[in-house]
MARNUSE-214317 format. One record per atom (N, C-alpha, C): x, y, z; residue in one letter. Coordinates in steps of 0.2 Angstrom, whole numbers, plus 5000, padded with zeros to 4 digits. Example, Ala and Ser with C-alpha at 12.3 -4.5 7.8 and 13.67 -1.06 7.14 Angstrom:
BEGIN
506649725039A506249785039A506649845039A506449895035S506849955036S506450005039S
***
This chain:
BEGIN
460251324784M460451354789M460151344794M459551314796R459351284803R459651224805R460051194799D460551134803D461251164804D461351214798A462051234801A462251274806A461851324807L461851384811L461951354818L461651324821P461751284829P462551274831P462951234825V463351204824V463951254824V463851334819F464251374820F464251414827F463751404828L463651454837L464051404843L464151364841Q464651294846Q465251344847Q465551364843A465851414845A466051434848A465451484849Y465551544856Y465151524860Y465151484860T464851454866T465251444874T466051464872R466651474876R466451524880R466551514889P466451564895P466851624895P467451634889D467951674889D467451724883D467151694879Y466751754874Y466351784876Y466251844877D465751884882D465551924878D465351914871A464851974865A464351924866A463751954866S463251914861S463251914853S463551924850T463451954844T464151884841T463851894833A464251864832A464351874823A464851854821I465151884813I464851814810I464451814805I464351754799I464551794792I465151764789F465251764783F465251724777F465251704771G465251674766G464651634765G464151664765T463451634762T463251634756T463751674753Q463751664745Q464251614743Q464351584741L464651544737L465351574732L465651574735E466151624728E466051614724E466351654719N466551644710N466051634707N465251654710T464851614708T464151684707T463851704703P463451754702P463151774708P462851834708L462551834714L461851824714L461751774720A460951744721A460751794723A459951804720K459351834725K459251834731K459351764731E459051734740E459551784745E460151784740Q460551824747Q460351894750Q460151924746S459751994749S459051994755S458751924751E458051904758E458251884761E458751864765I458951804769I458751814775I458951864779V458851924783V458251914787V457651934780A457051934781A456651874782A456751834778T456551764778T456751734784T457251714785F457651704791F457251734800F457051804800D456851834804D456151814805D455851794800R454951784800R454751714802R455551664801R455451604805R455651574811R456151614813F456351604819F456451674823F456451644831A456251724835A457051724837A457651684835W458051684840W458651664835W459151664832P459551724835P459251774830P459451834830R459051874824R459651894822R459651904815L460351924809L459951984806L460752014805E460652104801E461152094796E461052134790F461652154787F462152194792F462752184791S463352234793S463752244789S464152274789T464952274787T465452284792T465952234793V466252224798V466452254802V466552324799H466652374804H466152404810H465652384807L465252384812L464952344816L465052264814A464852224817A465452234821A465952244823M466652254826M466452284832M466452354831Q466052394835Q465352374840Q465052354839Q464352314841Q464952254846Q465452204844I465352184849I465952184853I466152254852E466752284858E466152314863E465552334861R465152364864R464852324871R464752264867E464752224871E464952174874E465652184874W466252144879W466252184883W466152124888K466352164896K467052174898K467552134896G468152174898G468552184893G469252214894E469552204885E469452144879E469552134876I469652084869I470252064871I470152014871P471151974872P471351994865P471952004865V472652024859V472851974859V472951924852V473351884850V473751894848V474651894846R475051934841R475251854837R475351864832G475751804827G475551804821G475751734818D475551744809D475351674810D474951674803F474451644802F474851534798F475251584793G475751534789G475151544782G475451534779P475051534770P474651454770P474051474766Y473551404765Y473551404760Y473151434756W473051454747W473651454743W474051504747E474851504744E474951454739E474651384738D475051334736D474951354728D474551404727G474151404721G474751444717G475251454721Y476051504716Y476051444714Y476251384715G476651334710G476051314705G475551334704A475051304697A475551324692A475751384693A475851414686A476551434689A476951394687A477851424691A478151474684A478151474679A478351524674A478051604674A477351594676A477151654679A477151684683A477251634690T477551674695T478051714696T478651644691A479351694692A479451754689A478851774683L478951834681L478651884687L477951864690H477651894694H478151924699H478651884702R479151894707R479651944705R479951924699E480351984698E479952054697E479352034694N479152114692N478752164700N479052114705Q478552134711Q479352204716Q480052174714H480452204714H480752284710H480552264704R480852294698R480252334699R479752354702I479152384700I479452464704I479852424711S479852484715S480752524710S480852474709T481452524707T481252574699T480752544696A480452584693A479952664696A479852634700E479752694704E480252764709E480852734708V481052754713V481652794708V481852784700L482052794696L481652844695L481052844692G480452894691G480552954694G480652954703A480253004704A481153034706A481753014706A482253014709A482453094702A482253054696V482253104690V481853154691V481153154694S480753194694S480953254698S481053224704A481453284710A482053344707A482753294703L483053314701L482853384696L482453354691D482253384685D481453404684D481253454687V480453444689V480053474681V480453464676R479953474670R479953404665R480253354670V479953274666V479753234674V479353194670H478753154675H478853094673H478853034678P478752974676P477752964674P477752924670D477152894665D476752874672D476352894676Q476052874680Q475452824678Q475152834673L474652794672L474952734669L475552714666M475852674666M476152634671M476252644677L476552604682L475752604686L475152634688D474552594689D474352564686D474552554680D474352484676D474652424677D475252434676A475752384680A475452364688A475352394695W475252404699W474252354698W474052364695R473152344693R473352264691R473952264688N473952184684N474152174689N474952184693E475252134696E474552114703E474052144706L473752144710L473152084708L472852094702V472252074699V472851974699V473451974695F473751904698F473851884703F473851924708D473951904717D473051874717D472651894715E472051834717E471951754718E471551754721H471951674725H471751614719H471251644714T471351584709T471151594702T471651534697W471951554693W471451554685W470951494686T470651484680T470051454681T469751424677Y469051394675Y468951334678Y468351344685V468151304690V468251224688V468151224681G468151124678G468851114674G469451184677A470151134675A470451074676A470251034680T470450984681T470050954676T469750944676A469150884669A469150884665A469350964664E469250974657E469851034655E470351024657P471051074656P470951064646P470751074644E470651084636E470151124633E469751124639H469051174636H469351234637H469051284632H469251344631H469151394636H468751384642Q468751404647Q469151394649Q469551364651S470151354656S470751374650S470851364644V471451384641V471351474641V470651474640D470851564638D470751604645D470451564651Q470551624656Q471251604660Q471651554659L472351564662L472751594657L472651604653A472951644646A473051714649A472451734651L472251804655L472651794659L472451774664K472851774669K473651774669K473851744667Q474751744663Q474851814662Q474251844655A474551904651A474451954658A474551964663R474352014667R475152004670R475251954672V476251984670V476452004668V476351984662L476751994657L476552074654L476052094654R475752164654R476252214658R476152174665A476552234669A477152234669A477552174666H478152154665H478452214660H478152194655H478152264651H478252334651H477552344657D477252404658D478052444664D478252384666I478852394671I479552414665I479552384662E480252394659E480252464654E479352474651E479652534646E479652594652E479352594657S479452634664S480152654666S480552614664I481252604665I481752644663I481452614655Q481852644649Q481752704648Q481052744652R480652814650R481152834656R481352814662G481752864665G482452874665G482852814661W483552794657W483452864654W482952894649A482952924645A482952984647A482652994653Q482653054656Q483153084661Q483553014662L484053034666L484653054662L484653024655E485253054652E485453114650E484753164650A484753224650A485053244654A485553224659L485753264666L486453234667L486553174663V487253134664V487453104657V488153164658K488453174647K489053144648K489053094649P489853064651P490253084641P490953094640K491353114635K491153034632K491252994633E491152924631E490652874630E490752814626S490252804627S490352754632S489652754635S489652724642S489252674643S489352624648I488552594652I488252624657I488052644660A487652674665A487152604670A487452604677V487052544683V486752604687V486052584687F485752604694F485552554699F485452584703N485452544712N484852604714N484352554715S483752584717S483552584725S484152544726L484252524736L484452584739L484352594746N484652624750N485552614754N485852574752W486352574752W487052554745W487452584745A488052554741A487852454739A488052454733R487952354732R488352354725R488652284726S488952274720S488652214718S488452214712G488252144706G488352144702G487852094701L487952064690L487652094688L487852114682V487752154677V487652104670V487152094666E487052074661E487252144653E487552134648T487352194645T487652174637T487552214632D487852194624D488452244624D488952204621L489452264620L489852274611L490052304607S490152284602S490652224603S491052194597A491552144600A492052174599A492152224598N493052264599N492952314604N492652284610S492552344614S492952314622S493052344627R493352334633R493052384637R492952374644I492352414649I492952434655I492952484654V493452534659V493052574664V493252574671D493052624675D493552674676D492852714675P493352794672P493652814680P493352784683A493652824692A494252784695A494552734689T495152704691T495652724683T495352714680G495352704675G495752634671G495452584679A495652494675A495252444673A495352414667D494952374664D494452354669D493752334668V493252294671V493252244666V493552164670P493652114669P492952094666P492552064663F491952034661F491851954658F491451924658E491351844654E490951864649E491051844645V490951814637V490451784638V489451784638L489451724636L489051704631L488851754626W488751714620W489051774614W489051764608K489151794603K488551814597K488451874598G487851884590G487951874584G487551834583E487551844573E487151904569E487551914563G487051994560G487451974554G487152044552I487552034545I488052104545I488552104542A488952144541A488952214537A488752264541L488652334535L489252404538L489252424534P490152474534P489552534540P490252544544G489752604548G489152574554G489052504553F488552494558F488752434566F489352424565G489752384571G489952334567G490252304572S490652254570S490352174573S489752194575G489252124579G489252134587G488752084588N488852094597N488952034602N489152074609V489352004611V488952004618V488551974622R488051954627R488851934632R488851994638V489451984643V488951994650V489551984655R489251994661R489852014663R489652074671F490152094675F490052114680F490252124686V490152154693V490552224692V489552234693A489752334693A489852324703A490252354702A490652354711A490552424714A490152434720G490052494723G489552554721G488952514719V488552584716V488352614720V488352674719P487852714726P487252694728P487052714734A486252704736A485952744731A485352724730V484752774726V485452814722V485552784718G486152824714G486352754707G486952794702Y487252764698Y487952784697Y488152724692R488952724692R489152694685R489352744681I489652754673I490252684675I490152674668Y490852644666Y490752644659Y491652684655S491752684648S491852624646S491452624639V491752584634V492152614628V492752574629K493352594624K493552534619K493952564613P493952504607P494552444610P494452394608A494752344609A495152314604A495652244605A495352204599A494752164600A494752134593P493952084595P493952034599P493452054604V493151994610V493251934607V493651884613K493551814610K493151794616K492851724615A492451694621A493151714628A492951714633S492951704638S493551684641S494251704644S494851644644S494651604651S494451564650F494151504654F494751464656F495151444662A495651404664A495051334667A495051274663P494551234664P494951174670P494751184677T494851144683T494651064683T495351034686A495350974685A494850944693A494650884691G494350834697G493550874697G493250864704N492550884704N492550924710N493050964711V493051014716V493351094715V492751144715V492851194714V492851254720V493551294721E493351354726E493551424725E493251454729N493551534730N493651554736N494051594739Q494251634746Q493651604752Q492851594751F492551594752F492251504753F492251484749Y491951404750Y492151354746Y492251294747R492551244741R492151194741R491651204737V490951144734V491451074730V491151034732T491150944729T490750954725T490750924719L490250924714L489850844715L489450814713D489150754712D489050724708D489550714702P489150704692P488750654691P488650624694S488050534695S487450604696S487350644699S486550684702S486550744696S487150774695G487050844693G486950884697G487350884705S487250944709S487750914713S487650954720I488250944726I488350904730I488850874732A488950844737A489350864742A489550914744G489750964748G490051024748G489851074751I490351154753I490351154757I491151164759F491351184763F491751254766F491251284771D491451374771D492051364775D492551394772K493251414775K493151474779K492751494782Q492651554786Q492651524792Q491851474792L491851434799L492251384799L492651354794G492951264795G492451234796G491951214793R491451164792R491251154785R490951084786E490451074782E490051084783E489451144775L488751134776L488151084774L488551044770V487951004770V488050954773V487250914772D487150844777D487450804772D487850754773S488050684769S487450644769S487250634776N486650564777N485850594775N485850644771S485250654767S484950604763S484450614760A484450544756A484550614749A484550674749Y484550674743Y485450724743Y485450744737R486150794736R485950874735R486350894737F486350974737F486251024731F485351054729G485251044723G485251004719G484950974721S484750914717S483850924717S483750894711Y482950914707Y482550844710Y482050864712L481550804715L480850814711L480650744708Y480050754705Y479650694708Y479050724713V478550674717V477850644713V477750604715T477250584711T476750544717T476250524716G475650494721G475050554720G474450534727G474050564725G473550544721G473550514716D472950504712D472350494714D472150464719D471450454722D471050514724D471450574721Y471250624723Y470350644722Y469850674724P470150704730P469950664735P470050584738N470050544742N470450534747N470950594746N471550594750N471750674754N472050684758S472050754763S472550804759S472850774751L473050834746L472450884745L471950864745Y471250904743Y471150964748Y471050934755R470750984761R471050954767R471350994774F471250944778F470550934782F470750894786G470150854787G469550824785G469150814786A468550774782A468750704782A469150654788G469250604786G469650574783G470050624778L470450594772L471250584775L471550524771K472050504774K472450544768K473150534773P473750564766P473950514761P474250524757P474150494749P474950474751P475150404748V475650384747V476250424742V476650444744L477150494738L477750464737L477850464730T478550434730T479150494726T479550484728I480050564729I480550534721I481050554717H481250524711H481650604710H481950584713A482850634711A483250604706A483350674705A483550664697A484350624698A484450604690K485050544691K485150554682K485650524680S485950514675S486050604672S486650624680G487050664679G487750674675G487950734673N488450744668N488750814671N489250814673V489750854673V490050914667V489650964662V489850984657V490551004657V490651044662S491251074664S491251134668S492051134671T492151184677T492551214674T492651274675K492951344672K493151394677K493751414680K493851464680K494051554675K493451584677G493351634673G493551724675G493451754670P493651824674P493251864679P492751834681I492351864686I492451814693I492451744691G492151674695G492351624691G492351554694T492151504693T491351474691T491251454686V490851434685V490851344682V490351324683V490251244682V489351214679V489551194675Q488751174671Q488751094672Q488151104673L487951024677L487451004672L487250954671T486450914670T486250854670T485750844672S485450784672S484550774672S484150744675S483350734673S483050684676S482550674677A482050654681A481250644677A480950604681P480150594677P479850644674P479650654670N479250694663N479750774664N480350764667T480750834665T481450814664T481550794655P482050784652P482550834651P482650864653S483050914653S483150974659S483950944665I483851004670I484551014668I484751084667Q485351114666Q485451154671Q486051134675T486251184682T487051234679T486751284682E487551344683E487551344690E488151324692L488151364698L488851404697L488951464700L489451534699L489451534706L490151554708L490651544711L491051634714L490651684714L490951744710L491551744715L492151784713D492851794716D492851824723D492451874725D492451914728D491751934733D491351884735E490751894738E490651834740E490551824746K490351764751K489451754748K489351714741K488751674740K488851634735K488351574735I488451544728I487751554724I487951564719L487251574712L487151504711L486251484710I486351434708I485851444701I485851414696T485251424690T484951364688T484451344688F484151294686F483751304678F484051304673K483551284666K483151234667K482651214668V482151164666V481751114660V481851084658H481151064653H480851024656H480251024655K479650994661K479150974653K479050914654D478150884650D477750904653D477250914650R476450924654R476250834658R475950864661A475650774665A475050804670A474650754668L473850764671L473850724676L474250684678S474450634686S474450714691S474450674697R474550714704R475450714701R475750784706E476350794703E476450854708E477450864712S477450894713S478350934710S478850964710A479350964709A479651014715A480250994718Y480551024722Y481351034720Y481651084723I482551064721I482751064730I482951014732A483251004742A483951024740A483951074749F484651104749F484751084757F485051004758P485050994764P485751024767P485551054772F485951084776F486151034784F486851034785A487051004790A487151064799A486551054800I486251104804I486151064811I486551044817S485950994821S485451034827S485051014828N484551044831N484651104829N484051104822P483951154818P483351184819P483451264819Q482751304819Q482851324810Q482151374810F482051374804F481751464804F481951494799T481551574799T481451584791T480951624790Y481151664785Y480751724785Y480951764779G480651844778G480051844776G479751904782S479151904778S479052004775S478452004775Q478352074772Q478452134777Q478452104784S478652164789S479252164793S479452064794G479952084797G480252004796G480451954802W480551874799W479951844805W479951764804V479451744806V479851664806V479851654814N480051584817N479451554816N479251494812P478651464814P478451404820P479051394823A479051344830A478951394835A478851444833K478751514840K478251574838K478151604831D477851634830D477051624826D477251544826E476351564820E475751514827E475151554824L474551544829L474251474827L473951444833A473651374832A473351384828A473251334823G472951314815G473351344810G473551374809G473951404804G474251334799G474451344795S474651284789S475351274791S475651214791R476351214793R476851154789R476351164783E476851104779E477151154775E476851214772W477251264766W477251324770W477951384767Y477851444768Y478151484762Y477951554763L477851584757L478551644757L479251634759P479751714759P479551754755P479451794756T479251844751T480251894751T480851864755T481251864753T481851804754T482051794761W482551754761W481951684767W482451634766A482351574772A483051574774A483151534780S483651514785S483651464788S484151414790V483951364795V484751374798V484551364806F485151404810F485151364815F485851354822N485751344827N486351394831N486451404835P486851454838P487551464834P487751414833Q488351424829Q488451454823Q487951424816T487951424811T487351444807T487151504803V486651484798V486951484792V486251454788A486251454780A485751484776A485751514774T485351574769T485051554763T484551554760V484451554753V484051584752V484051634747V483651664743V483251644735V482651634737P482251604729P481951644725P482351674718L482251724716L481551694711L481351654711D480851654705D480451584706D480451564714A480051504715A479951514724A479451564726P479551564734P479151524737P478551464734L478451424741L479151374741L479251384750T479751344752T479351284757T479851254759T479651204765T480251184770T480151164775F480651154780F480651084782F481251024781G481450994783G481050934779G480450944775D480250874771D479750904767D479650874762I478950884757I478450894759I478050934754V477050944758V477050844755V476750834762R476350784761R475550754765R475350824766A474650814767A474550814773A475250804777Q474850784785Q474650854788Q474750894788W474150944791W474450944798W475150954800P475150934805P475051004813P475050974820A474551044820A475351084826A475751044825E476451074828E477051054823E477451124825F477951144818F478551084820F478751024819K479250994821K479450974815K480050994809P480350984805P480550904806P480750884802K481150834800K481850804802K481950864798S482850874797S482750964795S483550954794S483951044793S483651054786S483351034781T483451014773T482851084772T483251124767I482451154767I482451164758I481751154756F481551124750F481151174749F481451214740S481051254736S480551214733S479951224735W479451204731W479351224723W479351194718L479251244712L478651224709L478351194709M477851194705M477351124707M476751094707N475951064709N475551084705N474951024706N474551014702N473850974708N474151014712Y473850974719Y472951004719Y473051074720W472351094721W471851084715W470951044713G470851024711G470351074707G470151134709T469651154705T470051244706T469651274699N470151364699N470951354697N471251294696F472051294695F472151264689F472651264687P472751224680P472951154682P472551114678A472951024677A473551014679A474051064673W474451014672W474951114668W475551084669Q475951144667Q476751114664Q476951144659G477451114656G477951144650G478451144649G478651214645G479451174648G479851264647D480351294649D480251334655D480751334660F480651364666F481551384669F481551444672T482051444675T481951454683T482551424688F482451434695F483051474698F483051524699R483751554702R483651544710R484551534714Y484551554720Y485351584723Y485251624727A485551644730A485851614737A486451594740I486551544746I487251564748I487051584756T487651614758T487551554767T488151584770S488251564777S488351594781S488351584788G488751654792G488751604800G488951644805A489251604813A488551624815A488051664814G487551644817G486951694814G486351684816L485751714813L485851814813L485651834808D485651914809D485051914804D484651924807P483951934799P484051994798P484452044800A484452114795A484952094790A485352084791A485952054786A485652004781A485151954785A484851914777A484451954774A484152014775T483552034772T483952084767T484452114769R484852144764R485152094758R485552044759F485752004755F485251994749F484651974753A483951954749A483652004747A483652064748W483752104743W484052114735W484752134739N485152124734N485052074728N484852014729A484851974725A484351984721A483551984726L482951994722L482952084719L483352124719T483352174714T483952194709T483752174704P484352174700P484552244699P485052264700L485652344697L485252324690L484952394688E484852404682E485452434678E485552424670R485852474667R485752494659R485952554657D485852584651D486452604645D486452604640D486952624635D487052704635D487452724637L487252804635L487852814632L487652864625S488152904621S488952944622S489152964619P489452984622P489453044619P489453124624S489253194622S489653254624S489653304620Q490253364621Q489753414625Q489053394628D488853454630D489153444638D489053504642G489053484649G488653444653G488953424657S488353354662S488353404670S487553394669T487453424675T487353374683T487253324680L487653274687L488353254685L488553224691P489253204692P489153154684P489853134682E489953094675E490153034677E490353014683Q490752964686Q490252924691Q489952944694Q489352914699Q488852974705Q488652964706A488053004713A487552974715A487352984720S486952964725S486553004725S485953004724V485453074725V485153074730V485052984735L484852984741L485152954746L485252994754E485852934755E485452934761E485052874763I484652874769I485052814775I485052834781D485052764786D485152714784D485652674783P485552594780P485352554783P485052554790E484652534796E483852504793E483752544788V483052534787V483252534780V482452514775T482552474769T482152534765T482252554761L481952594755L481452574754L480652544755L480152514749L480052544743L479952624742T479952634737T479952724736T480052764731W480152834729W479452844726W479152864726K478652894720K478352944720K478152974714P477653044714P477053044717P476953094725A476153094726A475653084725A475053044725E474753024720E474253084717E474253144722D474053204722D474253254720D474853244718G475353274714G475853314719G475753334725D476053374729D476653344732D477353334730G477753314731G478053244729G478453224732S478253144733S478353114741S478253034739I478252984745I478852964745I479152954751L479652884753L479252844758L479452784755R479052714761R479552684762R479752704771I480352664774I480352624779I480452544777Q480352514783Q481052484788Q480752494794E481452464798E481352384799E481852364797S481952304796S482752264800S483052304805A483352274812A483052254816A482352294819G482152244825G482152304830G482452354828K482452414834K482352474830K482152514838S482152584836S482652624834S482452684830S483152724829S483052784825S483152814822K483252864819K483352884813K482852894809V483252874802V483452954799V483952954795K484253014792K484253014786K484053054781I484153074774I484353124771I484953114770R485453174763R485253184759R485353234753S485453244747S486053304744S486553284741K486753334740K486553374734K486053354730F485753374725F484953384726F484653414733L484053424733L483953464740L483453504742S483553534748S482653504749S482753504754F482053474758F481553544761F481053554758E480753604760E480253614764E479753554764K479553534770K479253464769K479053434775S479053344776S478353324780S478053284779W477553284783W477353174783W477253164792L477353084791L476253084788L476453034782C475853014782C475452924782C474852924780N474752854782N474752834777N474552744773L474852724766L474352754763L473752764763V473252824757V473752894757V474252904758E474552954758E474253024760E473953004766D473453074769D473953094775D474053174774N474553194779N474153174786N474553164791Q474653154796Q474953194802Q475553224801S475853254806S476353284801S476653354802E477453374799E477853354803E478453374800L479053344799L479653384800L479753434805P480553474805P480953454798P480953504794A481353494789A481653534785A482053554781G482453614779G483453594779G483453644771G484053584771G484153564767G484953524766D485053434764D484853384767D484453414773A484353334776A483853334780A483353284782L482953254784L482753204789L482653194796S482753144800S482153134805S482053064806F481353064808F481353004812F481052994817P481052924822P480752884820P480852794820I480552724816I480452694822I480152654822Q480152604828Q480352534824Q480352474829P480652424827P479852414821P480152384817F479952354811F479052404808F479252464808Q478952494807Q478952524798Q478352534797V478352554789V478152624789V478552674786L478452744788L478152764781L477752824780S477552854775S477652914775S478252954772I478453004772I478353054763I477953094766R477653144760R478453204762R478753214754V479053274757V479053304749V479053374750R479453434745R480153474746R480253444739T481053454739T481153514731T481853534732K481853564727K482353574725K482553544718S483253514715S483753594719S484453584716Q485053594718Q485553594712Q485253564707L485753564701L485553634698L486453634694Q486453684691Q486953674683Q486553684680P486853664672P487753674671P488053614670G488853604669G489153594678G488753574684Q489053564689Q489453474690Q489253444684G489453374685G490253374680G490453434680K491153424675K491753394680K
***
């Protein structure tokens, strides 16, 4: 400390720092047992030195002291710091993908459980199960992954065991969430009793929406919309195998269909009726390397197994940068930096120079098939790259939605050399700006990031966009959240955000960090993306598009019943909430007093939230803080509740509700 403390205090000699107190932290080396000497450091230092004086403190008490010593108001600086250690998410890509799915489905589990419990006070979600899921998700988020010596000894039992334990966290959370959702379905089945075998689809978001649903049918079935009596088209993905037994069905087929207009915080029922045996979906092969729907015309590039062009028919313009070195949706494998830790991949500063990196774009591509099916056009492509012998790409253009769905199924070999992998999305946007959805709004790195922030990679919680005043293109990464703008990560550590191109790169995986992270990763990975475009940046619309993509519609099989249905047999919305806000969750209150609605303003403007229900009356409500302490009572009564919300504000509302359901009213 004798040598380091004077250097540390130099930062506080600026004339605009008016306090005489500073906070020292980090004296205990992280990830190590507590050193006894730490408890003695203040007394030891004060015996030897007259100045400065040291004392132990909490951050709260230290900041109070600094505020008292400040001669004027402490300056307020607002902005985003950008990510730094979040590149660790790419160190175990398969676990990260499951973690990202869990983050959205756990809210669905809470909403479904709270909705059913509010409708029927005799049933409750298993709170211990959801608590376990949250606990494991949070532990997975902790910044280190494995043994401190994992780079040098990846096969050491500490490396293997600690990594397996870390990955088990998201798997355990996944099972808890899945079981909680199934429990919610079982409770809802007691309230919805269709007369025919049915598929129920649940939407946990607070706006009506359509979406893809995968399910299994018996091989001689069809799906019917009971509201219209019309058959619902579906695509057969594969036919299951089995041993034929009388009375136990005729085998199953896995299908996917578009569930249209599923009500907000509600469900829609589809009947399953007998039909001729289901065969493979009726596909019409398309000629050439061009596929299209009413929104896009997509030109394929067989040699790279990716996309050469995307023409937006509404905008009347090409979206793909033909001058880019990479094709759209091309897998990139990056090598270099093996003189680590003697290059700047290791850390910023210390006189380290950036490494020489080589980008290997996927090649040996092939268009396996291009087919027009019952719900849209499906393209299957293949390619390969170094250490990545198999890249299977599916492109899906739905008939009735302006979005492109791309799924990459990658088989990758383990490698100890320094490596990264990306998917490139080179958009043709002149004078590009970039922005991405964060927890509480959206961030433009060129305008909203504070000095000293990390500018080489970002972590969109929802969406990433490149735009100019005329055009916007948006990518939602469902599985691999790390994103770079304009270029791959080169360890340049720029002080300013000046992207080199209008390309969005999805950073799939890496092994750049040298301690506490896996030294290699291999196996089978799935990376999915939803892509759309428009005439101008609309962050609120992008947020809704991303929530739709990231939060799957949930489905359940319902058996026929002759009992009376308490809820409507075709569809219902349990809560109707002003769609300009986002329902983050609806959950039972921790203390058992009512339930908690957590709502976020996502359009950047003040408004009045209105909540209504055809099945619940609002008895009392309170504005709460995040730990669910009541702050102030809100006016409530009858079937509606309203309250103001400020731009980007997150509000927690405690509500006491009373079910208005009567047996048989759903007939």
